[in-house]
C-alpha positions as CSV (number, residue, x, y, z in Angstrom):
1,I,2.6,-7.4,-5.4
2,N,4.8,-6.5,-8.3
3,N,4.4,-10.1,-9.5
4,M,0.9,-9.8,-9.5
5,L,0.1,-6.6,-11.1
6,D,0.2,-7.9,-14.8
7,K,-2.1,-10.4,-13.7
8,V,-5.2,-8.6,-12.1
9,D,-7.2,-5.5,-12.6
10,E,-8.0,-4.8,-9.2
11,M,-6.0,-5.8,-5.8
12,I,-7.3,-6.0,-2.3
13,I,-4.7,-4.8,0.2
14,G,-5.4,-5.7,4.0
15,G,-3.4,-5.9,7.2
16,G,-0.4,-3.9,8.2
17,M,0.3,-3.6,4.4
18,A,-2.9,-1.3,3.9
19,F,-1.4,1.6,6.2
20,T,1.1,2.3,3.5
21,F,-1.3,2.5,0.7
22,L,-3.8,4.6,2.8
23,K,-1.2,7.0,3.6
24,V,0.3,7.2,0.0
25,L,-3.0,7.3,-1.8
26,N,-5.3,9.4,0.8
27,N,-2.7,11.2,2.5
28,M,-4.2,9.6,5.8
29,E,-2.5,10.0,9.1
30,I,-1.8,6.5,10.1
31,G,-0.1,7.4,13.7
32,T,2.2,4.6,14.7
33,S,1.0,2.1,12.5
34,L,3.0,0.2,10.3
35,F,4.5,2.0,7.2
36,D,7.0,0.6,4.5
37,E,9.0,3.3,3.2
38,E,10.5,1.0,0.5
39,G,7.2,-0.4,-0.5
40,A,5.7,3.1,-0.8
41,G,7.6,3.6,-3.8
42,I,5.4,0.9,-6.0
43,V,2.0,2.5,-4.7
44,K,0.3,4.3,-7.6
């Protein structure tokens, strides 16, 4: 993701990675779904 950020205006995130974004950006409850604590640091 970091490598592509300077090349795109918008990015679509899907799959298990989407849960990390949803929790960080929308404070959404994700239950036992995948969450990447380290990856959460790059979500803005």
